[in-house]
N, CA, C and O of each residue as an XYZ file, in Angstrom:
380
protein
N      37.461     53.151    -45.011
C      38.157     51.883    -45.156
C      38.578     51.750    -46.619
O      37.810     52.066    -47.527
N      39.792     51.283    -46.830
C      40.272     51.157    -48.211
C      39.420     50.193    -49.030
O      38.941     49.170    -48.540
N      39.254     50.559    -50.286
C      38.453     49.758    -51.211
C      39.049     48.369    -51.378
O      38.316     47.388    -51.503
N      40.383     48.278    -51.382
C      41.044     46.982    -51.584
C      40.666     45.988    -50.502
O      40.484     44.804    -50.788
N      40.547     46.442    -49.278
C      40.218     45.541    -48.166
C      38.784     45.028    -48.309
O      38.518     43.845    -48.092
N      37.874     45.914    -48.673
C      36.486     45.483    -48.889
C      36.413     44.489    -50.042
O      35.704     43.485    -49.972
N      37.159     44.787    -51.101
C      37.150     43.898    -52.261
C      37.726     42.532    -51.905
O      37.203     41.508    -52.345
N      38.798     42.504    -51.112
C      39.395     41.245    -50.669
C      38.378     40.413    -49.891
O      38.252     39.208    -50.111
N      37.663     41.058    -48.992
C      36.664     40.368    -48.174
C      35.530     39.825    -49.049
O      35.100     38.685    -48.874
N      35.053     40.634    -49.977
C      33.965     40.188    -50.851
C      34.406     39.057    -51.772
O      33.638     38.129    -52.026
N      35.637     39.126    -52.274
C      36.140     38.044    -53.124
C      36.252     36.745    -52.342
O      35.912     35.679    -52.855
N      36.724     36.825    -51.111
C      36.832     35.625    -50.276
C      35.444     35.050    -49.994
O      35.264     33.833    -49.977
N      34.478     35.919    -49.775
C      33.110     35.459    -49.519
C      32.533     34.776    -50.755
O      31.888     33.733    -50.653
N      32.772     35.375    -51.929
C      32.286     34.752    -53.173
C      32.935     33.397    -53.400
O      32.269     32.447    -53.811
N      34.240     33.305    -53.134
C      34.930     32.017    -53.288
C      34.320     30.971    -52.366
O      34.128     29.822    -52.762
N      34.017     31.373    -51.133
C      33.406     30.429    -50.205
C      32.022     30.003    -50.697
O      31.679     28.822    -50.632
N      31.224     30.959    -51.191
C      29.899     30.605    -51.706
C      30.002     29.607    -52.856
O      29.240     28.641    -52.911
N      30.938     29.836    -53.773
C      31.121     28.921    -54.904
C      31.571     27.544    -54.430
O      31.064     26.525    -54.896
N      32.529     27.518    -53.497
C      33.029     26.237    -52.994
C      31.942     25.490    -52.223
O      31.842     24.267    -52.314
N      31.136     26.222    -51.469
C      30.057     25.586    -50.716
C      29.000     25.016    -51.660
O      28.486     23.920    -51.433
N      28.680     25.754    -52.711
C      27.709     25.253    -53.695
C      28.256     24.015    -54.400
O      27.517     23.063    -54.652
N      29.553     24.027    -54.718
C      30.167     22.863    -55.366
C      30.155     21.659    -54.427
O      29.924     20.533    -54.866
N      30.399     21.889    -53.150
C      30.387     20.812    -52.152
C      29.001     20.171    -52.084
O      28.872     18.947    -52.099
N      27.971     21.008    -52.010
C      26.612     20.471    -51.931
C      26.207     19.765    -53.223
O      25.504     18.755    -53.188
N      26.651     20.296    -54.360
C      26.357     19.628    -55.638
C      27.040     18.267    -55.701
O      26.457     17.299    -56.187
N      28.274     18.193    -55.212
C      28.998     16.922    -55.192
C      28.303     15.922    -54.278
O      28.216     14.737    -54.600
N      27.812     16.392    -53.147
C      27.078     15.496    -52.245
C      25.790     14.990    -52.888
O      25.419     13.828    -52.717
N      25.108     15.868    -53.629
C      23.896     15.423    -54.325
C      24.229     14.359    -55.368
O      23.533     13.350    -55.485
N      25.307     14.598    -56.127
C      25.712     13.623    -57.145
C      26.106     12.293    -56.504
O      25.763     11.223    -57.006
N      26.828     12.379    -55.393
C      27.220     11.151    -54.699
C      25.991     10.445    -54.128
O      25.952      9.216    -54.063
N      25.001     11.214    -53.720
C      23.773     10.624    -53.196
C      23.000      9.851    -54.243
O      22.285      8.901    -53.923
N      23.143     10.260    -55.499
C      22.495      9.518    -56.583
C      23.152      8.156    -56.739
O      22.479      7.154    -56.981
N      24.486      8.128    -56.597
C      25.213      6.865    -56.744
C      25.028      5.941    -55.547
O      24.933      4.723    -55.702
N      24.978      6.533    -54.341
C      24.880      5.735    -53.115
C      23.703      6.276    -52.291
O      23.919      7.053    -51.361
N      22.486      5.890    -52.610
C      21.325      6.438    -51.899
C      21.296      6.104    -50.408
O      20.754      6.879    -49.620
N      21.861      4.983    -50.009
C      21.836      4.605    -48.589
C      22.618      5.603    -47.744
O      22.246      5.858    -46.599
N      23.683      6.166    -48.280
C      24.474      7.139    -47.523
C      23.679      8.422    -47.305
O      23.833      9.073    -46.272
N      22.844      8.787    -48.251
C      22.041      9.999    -48.108
C      21.007      9.831    -46.999
O      20.742     10.768    -46.246
N      20.433      8.657    -46.900
C      19.419      8.414    -45.875
C      20.006      8.498    -44.471
O      19.330      8.944    -43.544
N      21.243      8.079    -44.306
C      21.888      8.133    -42.986
C      22.469      9.508    -42.701
O      22.842      9.804    -41.566
N      22.547     10.354    -43.733
C      23.158     11.685    -43.604
C      24.611     11.572    -43.151
O      25.104     12.423    -42.410
N      25.271     10.551    -43.585
C      26.672     10.350    -43.217
C      27.478     10.165    -44.492
O      27.166      9.303    -45.313
N      28.503     10.967    -44.651
C      29.369     10.866    -45.827
C      30.794     10.664    -45.362
O      31.275     11.344    -44.456
N      31.446      9.738    -45.987
C      32.878      9.626    -45.759
C      33.548     10.531    -46.771
O      33.045     10.727    -47.877
N      34.652     11.064    -46.394
C      35.338     12.022    -47.255
C      35.869     11.336    -48.502
O      35.891     11.945    -49.572
N      36.285     10.122    -48.395
C      36.770      9.404    -49.567
C      38.278      9.451    -49.685
O      38.970     10.033    -48.849
N      38.769      8.831    -50.734
C      40.206      8.806    -50.989
C      40.682     10.173    -51.455
O      39.884     11.048    -51.792
N      41.991     10.336    -51.466
C      42.575     11.633    -51.807
C      42.145     12.199    -53.146
O      42.010     13.416    -53.276
N      41.928     11.369    -54.133
C      41.564     11.874    -55.447
C      40.076     11.899    -55.725
O      39.666     12.255    -56.830
N      39.258     11.533    -54.753
C      37.818     11.450    -55.007
C      37.215     12.851    -55.147
O      37.707     13.800    -54.537
N      36.166     12.981    -55.939
C      35.521     14.285    -56.102
C      34.964     14.842    -54.789
O      34.987     16.052    -54.562
N      34.469     13.958    -53.935
C      33.933     14.420    -52.648
C      35.050     15.012    -51.799
O      34.870     16.061    -51.182
N      36.196     14.353    -51.764
C      37.331     14.857    -50.987
C      37.826     16.183    -51.554
O      38.096     17.117    -50.799
N      37.945     16.271    -52.870
C      38.427     17.516    -53.486
C      37.478     18.671    -53.194
O      37.922     19.777    -52.885
N      36.181     18.423    -53.290
C      35.207     19.482    -53.008
C      35.260     19.895    -51.541
O      35.155     21.078    -51.220
N      35.423     18.919    -50.656
C      35.509     19.217    -49.222
C      36.746     20.059    -48.912
O      36.669     21.032    -48.162
N      37.883     19.681    -49.491
C      39.122     20.416    -49.228
C      39.087     21.814    -49.838
O      39.598     22.760    -49.241
N      38.490     21.953    -51.018
C      38.359     23.282    -51.627
C      37.483     24.179    -50.756
O      37.765     25.366    -50.589
N      36.429     23.606    -50.207
C      35.544     24.364    -49.316
C      36.280     24.757    -48.035
O      36.124     25.876    -47.547
N      37.076     23.844    -47.495
C      37.839     24.147    -46.277
C      38.848     25.266    -46.539
O      39.017     26.152    -45.702
N      39.519     25.232    -47.694
C      40.464     26.306    -48.037
C      39.735     27.637    -48.194
O      40.244     28.678    -47.778
N      38.553     27.605    -48.789
C      37.781     28.835    -48.965
C      37.347     29.407    -47.616
O      37.350     30.623    -47.430
N      36.979     28.546    -46.686
C      36.595     29.016    -45.348
C      37.793     29.642    -44.641
O      37.658     30.685    -44.002
N      38.963     29.015    -44.748
C      40.165     29.584    -44.136
C      40.488     30.946    -44.741
O      40.837     31.881    -44.021
N      40.372     31.057    -46.060
C      40.609     32.341    -46.717
C      39.612     33.397    -46.275
O      39.966     34.565    -46.114
N      38.368     32.989    -46.079
C      37.343     33.921    -45.613
C      37.654     34.403    -44.198
O      37.494     35.588    -43.905
N      38.093     33.514    -43.325
C      38.461     33.923    -41.965
C      39.639     34.895    -41.972
O      39.643     35.874    -41.225
N      40.641     34.624    -42.817
C      41.785     35.541    -42.907
C      41.346     36.905    -43.430
O      41.748     37.936    -42.892
N      40.525     36.914    -44.473
C      40.057     38.178    -45.043
C      39.208     38.945    -44.033
O      39.286     40.171    -43.958
N      38.404     38.231    -43.261
C      37.583     38.887    -42.242
C      38.461     39.529    -41.171
O      38.181     40.637    -40.713
N      39.521     38.830    -40.774
C      40.447     39.393    -39.794
C      41.100     40.667    -40.298
O      41.220     41.645    -39.560
N      41.521     40.656    -41.555
C      42.130     41.848    -42.149
C      41.106     42.977    -42.214
O      41.417     44.124    -41.895
N      39.896     42.650    -42.626
C      38.824     43.645    -42.732
C      38.532     44.280    -41.370
O      38.438     45.503    -41.262
N      38.389     43.456    -40.341
C      38.075     43.989    -39.009
C      39.231     44.795    -38.430
O      39.008     45.814    -37.777
N      40.465     44.347    -38.664
C      41.622     45.098    -38.170
C      41.711     46.462    -38.848
O      42.026     47.462    -38.204
N      41.436     46.497    -40.131
C      41.461     47.766    -40.856
C      40.343     48.682    -40.374
O      40.548     49.888    -40.239
N      39.180     48.130    -40.116
C      38.058     48.934    -39.618
C      38.371     49.497    -38.234
O      38.061     50.651    -37.941
N      38.991     48.669    -37.384
C      39.374     49.149    -36.044
C      40.374     50.290    -36.142
O      40.250     51.294    -35.441
N      41.363     50.134    -37.012
C      42.378     51.174    -37.173
C      41.752     52.454    -37.721
O      42.137     53.552    -37.319
N      40.802     52.323    -38.624
C      40.141     53.504    -39.183
C      39.319     54.224    -38.115
O      39.278     55.454    -38.094
N      38.671     53.477    -37.236
C      37.902     54.109    -36.155
C      38.816     54.867    -35.206
O      38.468     55.945    -34.724
N      39.983     54.302    -34.940
C      40.918     54.989    -34.038
C      41.415     56.289    -34.649
O      41.623     57.273    -33.939
N      41.607     56.296    -35.963
C      42.123     57.496    -36.623
C      41.068     58.584    -36.733
O      41.428     59.747    -36.915
N      39.804     58.270    -36.634
C      38.728     59.233    -36.826
C      38.412     60.052    -35.581
O      37.426     60.790    -35.582
N      39.170     59.957    -34.572
C      38.865     60.695    -33.346
C      38.892     62.198    -33.605
O      39.772     62.715    -34.292
N      37.937     62.858    -33.053
C      37.829     64.302    -33.210
C      38.165     64.936    -31.872
O      37.662     64.525    -30.826
N      39.013     65.929    -31.924
C      39.394     66.645    -30.712
C      38.773     68.033    -30.792
O      39.029     68.787    -31.731
N      37.963     68.358    -29.808
C      37.342     69.676    -29.753
C      38.060     70.515    -28.713
O      38.264     70.098    -27.573
N      38.428     71.683    -29.130
C      39.074     72.608    -28.210
C      38.063     73.673    -27.815
O      37.405     74.275    -28.663
N      37.956     73.888    -26.540
C      37.042     74.918    -26.074
C      37.854     76.189    -25.878
O      38.716     76.284    -25.004
N      37.551     77.137    -26.709
C      38.270     78.408    -26.648
C      37.483     79.385    -25.787
O      36.258     79.307    -25.704
N      38.194     80.299    -25.150
C      37.476     81.288    -24.337
C      36.646     82.214    -25.234
O      37.016     82.510    -26.370
N      35.525     82.652    -24.689
C      34.656     83.546    -25.431
C      35.336     84.906    -25.554
O      35.816     85.444    -24.557
N      35.386     85.472    -26.768
C      36.065     86.777    -26.918
C      35.280     87.886    -26.212
O      34.049     87.880    -26.217
N      35.994     88.830    -25.607
C      35.359     89.934    -24.865
C      35.332     91.187    -25.644
O      34.834     92.204    -25.162
């Protein structure tokens, strides 16, 4: 499998990990400001410019990128498996 495809997949995964960590950090910070929301485990996304909304949307974009990269990775792996077929020819034994 080409190195570029593996690298693309790993970069997308790292982006998702960073975005997910930022999302959880934002929720923790928001929980400090509004403790009642943390107890109910319910968060509203907020207005368009709010930090919670921005973190949520960045995480959603990272997940979409990860799904696209995974699709490319799996398609490339499938194509590589198809190309690796070995054909054995049985030749007659020499007399």
